[in-house]
C-alpha positions in Angstrom: 23.5 41.0 65.5 26.6 39.9 63.7 26.8 36.6 61.8 28.5 33.7 63.5 31.7 32.3 61.9 32.6 28.7 62.9 35.3 26.3 61.9 34.6 22.5 61.4 35.7 19.5 59.6 33.9 18.3 56.4 32.3 14.9 57.1 30.6 14.3 53.7 31.0 15.8 50.3 28.7 13.4 48.4 26.1 16.1 47.4 26.6 18.7 44.7 27.4 22.2 46.2 26.5 21.0 49.7 28.9 19.8 52.5 28.1 18.2 55.9 30.3 19.8 58.5 30.8 18.6 62.0 31.8 21.2 64.6 33.2 19.8 67.9 32.5 21.5 71.2 32.8 21.0 74.9 29.7 21.0 77.1 29.3 21.0 80.9 26.7 18.7 82.2 23.8 20.6 83.8 23.5 18.4 87.0 27.0 16.8 87.5 29.2 19.4 86.1 31.3 17.0 84.1 32.7 18.4 80.8 32.1 16.1 77.8 32.6 16.3 74.0 29.6 16.9 71.8 29.3 17.9 68.1 27.0 20.0 65.9 26.3 19.0 62.4 25.7 21.8 59.8 24.8 21.7 56.1 27.0 24.2 54.2 26.7 25.7 50.8 29.8 25.3 48.7 29.2 27.0 45.4 32.4 25.9 43.6 32.7 22.4 45.3 36.2 23.5 46.5 36.2 21.5 49.7 36.4 17.8 50.2 36.0 15.2 52.9 38.4 15.7 55.8 39.2 19.4 55.1 38.9 22.0 57.9 36.7 24.9 56.7 35.4 28.2 58.0 31.7 28.8 57.6 29.4 31.7 58.2 25.7 32.0 58.9 23.4 32.8 56.0 19.8 33.1 55.0 18.1 29.7 54.5 19.2 28.2 51.2 17.2 25.0 51.5 15.3 23.0 54.2 18.6 22.3 56.1 21.2 24.6 54.6 21.8 27.7 56.8 25.6 28.1 56.3 27.9 29.3 53.6 31.6 28.3 53.0 34.0 31.2 53.7 37.4 29.5 53.0 39.2 26.2 53.3 41.5 26.5 56.3 43.4 23.2 55.9 43.4 20.7 53.2 42.9 17.1 54.1 45.9 14.7 53.9 43.9 11.6 54.2 44.7 8.8 51.8 42.0 7.2 49.5 42.4 3.6 50.6 39.9 2.3 47.9 41.9 4.0 45.1 45.1 2.5 46.4 43.6 -1.0 46.6 42.3 -0.7 43.1 45.7 0.4 41.7 47.5 -2.4 43.5 44.9 -4.9 42.2 45.5 -3.6 38.6 49.3 -3.8 39.0 49.0 -7.4 40.3 46.8 -8.4 37.4 49.3 -6.9 34.9 52.2 -8.8 36.4 50.3 -12.0 36.3 49.5 -11.5 32.6 53.2 -11.3 31.8 53.5 -7.6 31.6 56.6 -7.0 33.7 57.7 -3.7 35.0 61.0 -2.1 33.9 64.0 -3.8 35.6 65.9 -1.8 38.2 69.2 -0.1 37.0 72.4 -2.0 37.8 73.7 0.9 40.0 70.9 0.4 42.6 71.3 -3.4 43.0 72.7 -4.2 46.4 76.2 -5.7 46.6 77.2 -5.2 43.0 80.2 -3.0 43.6 80.9 -3.6 47.4 84.6 -4.4 48.1 
């Protein structure tokens, strides 16, 4: 029997060499027949820590590597383009503290000021 290959999105990359991947699927209700969204969560072995949260990755079945890990990373299909909001807030806070302390940023060049050479 061939090994299954699935594609999912990384939900957590907090563990070393392990990723939590969510695989969405559509399921038909047994009694009413309505189709609804469900998801499967898999623990994936990522030897080189090459994937990060939000990436779409392709995984393949493998022999058990730990209590919950039964999948191995094949490749990163699509890199995440999500912005790290916490890092942006920290950078903004640092910039604001520097301006309050009297450390001003470089002034803008005269050529970019509005209305300087408008006739």
